[in-house]
C-alpha positions in Angstrom: 117.9 215.4 188.3 116.6 217.6 191.1 116.6 215.9 194.4 114.7 218.5 196.5 111.9 221.0 196.0 112.1 224.8 195.8 114.6 225.9 198.4 112.2 228.7 199.7 109.1 226.6 199.8 108.4 225.7 203.4 106.0 222.9 202.4 108.7 221.2 200.3 111.2 221.6 203.1 108.9 219.9 205.6 107.9 217.2 203.2 111.5 216.3 202.2 112.9 216.5 205.7 110.1 214.5 207.1 110.5 211.8 204.4 114.2 211.5 205.0 113.7 211.2 208.8 111.0 208.7 208.3 113.4 206.6 206.1 116.2 207.1 208.6 114.3 205.7 211.6 114.0 202.1 210.3 117.6 202.2 209.1 118.6 203.1 212.7 116.5 200.2 214.1 118.1 197.9 211.5 121.5 199.0 212.6 120.6 198.3 216.3 119.4 194.9 215.4 122.5 194.0 213.4 124.7 195.4 216.2 122.8 193.3 218.8 123.1 190.2 216.6 126.8 190.9 215.8 125.9 190.4 212.1 128.7 192.2 210.4 127.6 191.5 206.9 124.2 192.9 207.5 125.7 195.8 209.5 127.9 196.7 206.6 124.8 197.0 204.3 122.8 198.8 206.9 125.5 201.3 207.6 125.9 202.0 203.9 122.2 202.7 203.7 122.3 204.9 206.8 125.3 206.9 205.5 123.5 207.5 202.2 120.4 208.8 204.1 122.5 211.0 206.3 124.2 212.5 203.3 120.8 213.2 201.7 119.6 214.7 205.0 122.6 216.9 205.3 122.1 218.1 201.7 118.5 218.8 202.4 119.3 220.7 205.5 121.7 222.9 203.6 119.4 223.2 200.6 116.5 224.4 202.7 118.6 226.5 205.1 116.9 224.8 208.1 118.5 227.3 210.4 116.0 229.9 209.2 113.0 227.5 208.8 111.4 228.3 212.1 111.6 232.0 211.5 110.0 231.5 208.1 107.2 229.5 209.6 106.7 232.2 212.3 106.4 234.8 209.5 103.4 233.0 208.0 99.8 234.3 208.5 98.2 232.8 211.6 95.9 230.3 209.9 98.8 229.0 207.7 101.3 229.0 210.6 99.0 226.8 212.7 99.0 224.1 210.1 102.6 224.4 209.1 103.6 224.6 212.8 102.1 221.2 213.4 104.1 219.7 210.5 107.2 221.4 211.9 106.5 219.8 215.4 106.1 216.4 213.7 109.4 216.9 212.0 111.0 217.8 215.4 109.6 214.7 217.0 111.0 212.5 214.2 114.4 214.2 214.4 114.4 213.7 218.2 113.5 210.0 217.8 116.3 209.6 215.2 118.9 211.3 217.5 117.9 209.1 220.4 118.1 206.0 218.3 121.5 207.0 217.0 122.6 207.7 220.6 121.6 204.3 221.7 123.3 202.7 218.8 126.4 204.6 219.6 126.3 203.2 223.2 126.1 199.7 221.8 129.1 200.4 219.5 131.1 201.8 222.3 130.3 198.9 224.6 131.2 196.4 221.8 134.4 198.4 221.0 135.4 198.3 224.7 134.9 194.5 224.9 136.9 193.9 221.7 139.6 196.2 222.9 139.8 194.3 226.2 139.9 191.0 224.3 142.6 192.2 221.9 144.6 193.4 224.9 144.4 190.0 226.5 145.5 188.3 223.3 148.2 190.8 222.3 149.4 191.6 225.8 149.4 195.4 225.1 146.9 198.2 224.7 145.1 198.4 221.4 144.1 201.6 219.6 140.5 202.3 219.1 138.9 200.3 216.4 136.7 203.2 215.4 137.4 206.9 215.1 135.4 209.7 216.7 133.0 209.8 213.7 132.5 206.0 213.7 134.8 205.2 210.8 136.7 201.9 210.9 140.4 201.9 211.8 142.7 199.0 210.9 143.4 196.7 213.9 146.3 194.8 212.5 149.5 196.8 212.9 151.6 194.1 211.3 152.7 192.5 214.5 152.2 188.9 215.7 148.9 188.0 217.3 150.5 185.6 219.8 153.8 184.0 220.6 154.1 180.4 219.8 
């Protein structure tokens, strides 16, 4: 099964990348809502969906060689470049919205992580390692020690 269009077709690139960003934005808003509500079950589902979309977006970015996309658009004849340029600008706007939404979600996670770390330190009486790694992957909290002395 072919996931994307012709790798050299600018229209396919813009369509697929726009579709993926359009699907990613609601996933990011769902993530923010689940984070704000501290709904861990919903958050697990949302993050799974977000991860799948990001993997597809990464694959599309590589498939279409997006590093050269602007140069390919600029090489089009003037009349075509005007239309395609608007689509490229729309894609940039969507990508910018997704980045900003992801940045805000990251701040929420960092704030929650700090609060949990402070609570764990109070309970355990010692500093606690980060609950999440730099890329957002979960790390185990329990290191096999007692939670509290009786």
